[in-house]
C-alpha positions in Angstrom: 182.7 33.7 181.3 180.4 32.5 183.8 180.5 28.8 182.4 184.4 29.0 182.9 184.0 30.4 186.5 181.5 27.8 187.5 183.9 25.2 186.1 186.9 26.7 188.2 184.8 27.1 191.1 183.7 23.2 191.2 187.6 22.2 190.9 188.3 24.5 193.6 185.6 23.2 195.7 187.2 19.6 195.3 190.7 20.8 195.7 189.7 23.1 199.0 187.8 19.9 200.5 190.9 17.5 199.9 193.3 20.3 201.5 191.0 20.8 204.7 190.6 16.8 205.2 194.5 16.6 205.0 195.0 19.6 207.5 192.6 18.3 209.9 194.4 14.6 209.9 197.9 16.4 210.1 196.9 18.2 213.2 195.8 15.0 214.5 199.2 13.6 213.8 201.1 16.4 215.4 199.5 19.7 216.5 201.2 22.9 215.1 199.8 26.4 216.1 200.0 27.5 212.5 198.0 24.5 211.3 195.1 25.2 213.6 194.9 28.5 212.0 195.3 27.1 208.6 192.2 24.7 209.4 190.2 27.8 210.4 191.2 29.7 207.3 190.6 26.6 205.0 187.2 26.2 206.4 186.5 29.6 205.8 187.9 29.5 202.3 185.6 26.2 201.5 182.5 27.9 202.9 182.9 31.1 200.6 183.9 29.0 197.9 180.7 27.3 198.1 178.6 30.5 198.6 180.4 32.1 195.6 179.5 29.0 193.7 175.8 29.6 194.8 176.1 33.4 193.9 176.4 32.5 190.3 173.3 30.8 190.2 171.2 32.9 192.9 170.1 35.5 190.2 168.2 32.9 188.5 165.9 31.8 191.7 166.0 34.9 193.8 164.9 38.4 193.9 167.3 41.1 192.7 167.4 42.6 196.3 168.3 39.3 197.7 171.1 38.7 195.2 172.6 42.2 195.7 172.7 41.7 199.6 173.9 38.4 199.3 176.9 39.7 196.8 177.7 42.5 199.3 178.4 40.0 202.3 180.0 37.4 199.9 182.4 40.2 198.6 183.4 41.6 202.0 184.1 37.9 203.1 186.3 37.5 200.2 188.3 40.6 201.0 188.8 39.6 204.5 190.1 36.2 203.4 192.4 37.6 200.7 193.7 40.2 203.2 194.6 37.3 205.6 196.6 35.3 202.7 199.0 38.5 202.5 200.3 37.0 206.0 199.7 33.4 205.4 201.6 33.0 202.1 205.0 34.6 203.2 204.8 33.1 206.8 204.5 29.9 205.2 207.4 30.2 202.6 209.6 31.6 205.4 208.8 28.8 207.7 209.3 26.0 205.1 212.7 27.3 204.0 213.7 27.7 207.8 213.9 31.5 207.6 213.4 33.6 210.7 210.0 35.3 210.7 210.6 38.6 212.4 207.6 40.7 214.3 208.6 43.4 211.7 207.4 41.0 208.9 204.1 40.2 210.6 203.6 43.9 210.7 204.5 44.9 207.2 202.3 42.0 205.7 199.4 42.8 208.1 199.4 46.0 206.9 199.4 45.2 203.5 196.4 42.8 204.2 194.5 45.3 205.7 195.3 47.6 202.6 193.8 44.9 200.3 191.0 44.8 202.5 190.4 48.6 202.9 190.4 48.7 199.1 188.1 46.0 198.5 185.7 47.3 201.4 185.7 50.8 199.8 184.9 49.2 196.5 181.7 47.5 198.0 180.5 50.6 199.7 180.7 53.0 196.6 179.7 50.3 194.2 182.8 50.7 191.8 184.8 47.4 191.8 186.7 48.0 188.7 189.2 50.5 190.1 189.8 48.7 193.3 190.1 45.5 191.4 193.1 47.0 189.5 194.8 48.1 192.8 194.2 44.7 194.4 195.9 43.1 191.4 198.8 45.3 191.6 199.0 44.2 195.4 198.6 40.6 194.8 201.4 40.8 191.7 203.7 42.4 194.1 203.0 39.5 196.6 203.8 37.0 194.2 207.1 38.8 193.2 208.1 39.0 197.1 207.5 35.3 197.0 209.6 34.6 194.0 212.5 36.7 195.4 212.5 34.9 198.6 212.4 31.4 196.6 215.3 32.1 194.4 217.4 33.8 196.8 217.3 30.8 199.4 216.5 27.9 197.3 220.2 27.1 196.5 220.7 26.9 200.4 218.2 24.3 201.3 219.7 20.9 202.0 216.7 18.9 202.8 215.0 17.4 199.8 211.5 17.4 200.9 211.6 21.1 201.5 213.3 21.7 198.1 210.3 19.8 196.6 207.6 21.9 198.3 209.5 25.1 197.4 209.7 24.1 193.6 206.2 23.5 193.8 205.4 26.9 195.4 208.0 28.5 192.6 205.9 26.8 189.8 202.7 27.7 190.9 203.8 31.4 191.7 205.4 31.7 188.1 202.0 30.6 186.7 200.0 33.0 188.9 202.2 36.3 187.9 201.1 36.2 184.2 197.6 35.1 185.2 197.3 38.1 187.5 198.3 40.3 185.0 196.2 39.1 182.4 193.1 39.3 184.8 194.4 42.9 185.6 194.2 43.5 181.9 190.7 42.2 181.6 188.6 43.4 184.4 185.6 41.4 183.2 187.6 38.5 184.1 187.6 39.4 187.7 185.0 36.8 188.3 187.6 34.2 187.8 190.2 35.6 190.1 188.9 34.0 193.4 188.9 30.4 192.2 192.3 30.8 190.4 193.6 31.7 193.8 192.0 29.0 195.6 193.0 26.3 193.3 196.8 27.7 193.3 196.7 27.7 197.3 195.3 24.4 197.4 197.7 22.7 195.3 200.4 23.9 197.3 199.1 22.8 200.5 198.1 19.3 199.0 201.6 18.9 197.7 202.9 19.9 201.2 200.6 17.6 203.2 201.3 14.7 200.9 205.0 14.9 201.3 204.4 15.4 205.1 202.5 12.3 205.6 204.7 10.3 203.5 207.5 11.3 205.7 205.8 10.8 208.8 204.9 7.3 207.6 208.6 6.7 206.9 209.5 7.8 210.4 207.0 5.8 212.1 208.1 2.8 210.3 211.4 2.9 211.3 210.7 4.0 215.0 210.9 7.3 216.9 214.6 7.0 218.0 216.9 9.6 215.8 218.1 7.6 213.1 221.4 8.0 211.1 219.6 7.8 208.1 218.1 11.3 208.5 221.7 12.4 207.8 222.6 9.9 205.2 222.7 12.6 202.2 225.1 14.7 204.4 227.6 12.0 204.6 227.8 12.2 208.6 230.0 9.8 210.0 229.3 7.3 212.9 231.4 9.7 215.4 229.6 12.8 214.1 226.1 11.3 214.3 226.9 10.4 218.1 227.9 13.9 218.5 224.5 15.1 217.3 222.8 12.8 219.5 224.5 14.3 222.6 223.9 17.6 221.3 220.1 16.8 221.2 220.2 15.8 224.7 221.1 19.2 225.5 224.8 18.7 226.9 227.5 21.1 226.3 230.7 20.5 224.3 232.4 19.8 227.6 229.8 17.3 228.7 230.1 15.7 225.4 233.8 15.3 225.7 233.3 13.6 228.9 230.6 11.3 227.7 232.5 10.2 224.7 236.0 10.3 226.4 237.4 12.5 223.8 238.9 16.0 224.1 236.8 19.3 224.1 238.9 20.2 220.8 237.8 17.1 219.2 234.2 17.9 219.9 234.5 21.5 218.5 235.8 19.7 215.4 233.3 17.5 214.9 230.7 20.1 215.4 232.4 22.5 212.9 232.1 19.6 210.5 228.6 18.7 211.1 227.7 22.3 210.5 229.8 22.5 207.1 228.2 19.2 205.9 224.5 20.5 206.8 225.2 24.0 206.0 224.2 24.9 209.4 225.4 28.1 211.8 224.3 27.0 215.4 223.2 24.3 217.5 219.7 25.9 217.3 219.6 25.5 213.7 220.7 21.7 214.2 218.0 21.0 216.9 215.5 22.7 214.6 216.5 20.5 211.8 216.3 17.3 214.2 213.4 18.3 216.3 211.3 21.1 214.5 211.6 20.0 211.0 208.4 21.0 208.7 208.1 17.3 207.9 208.4 15.9 211.6 
């Protein structure tokens, strides 16, 4: 089992390092507050992954006392990061799908994260990891089930091809994680494999995300910073509708757009209704988010 764990930790270290490098580069291209937090998280994840790898070989050259203390510190650190994942994963999925993240969501998942950490901390203090491991596995399976529910409920509404691709990646990874988590739950002795498996899963999702984002950013840079009609090509937006979108992005009201384009307000209203229908949008805010706040911008 330790040989498999060593291999998984090696793969996790490579994937984690690549993801951290891409997240730092992405932050340099365009700063996003969540990305800065993710860099901190990914750096911590990489450090703990490295020390977890060391923890497998420490007993061979260190005293039993040193190994026990190191294991305690490492276990607590892992529980902290896994607790943070309970907020990071659902937030990322809601963000990538353009869903509103409510304060109640933050509170709910923060409480779940605290529960995960509390159970883990209790297991470290009392020295019985088996019972806590089963509870944590159930909590994690519940989180994966929530992610699947959100993905299947909203995937059909996504019009952006890039968002659909990353959501399909998340869906595949989550579908693989659920049976894996159940298997690890049924085999407590395999608990040593849990952390590197989860690290690999998160790293795969984020690697795909950053690769897509850099490819999109490169395309946008190559065709210039101006709003392009190609952005809306898949939605069959007409030249006149694109002109209306351009005016909306300038912050003009329907009346001001009518005056600017020398058409009636009713015509502007019709254009905007057609735009919303083609792009499956409900408001100007959603249109502006698509144009200016896309996950791929």
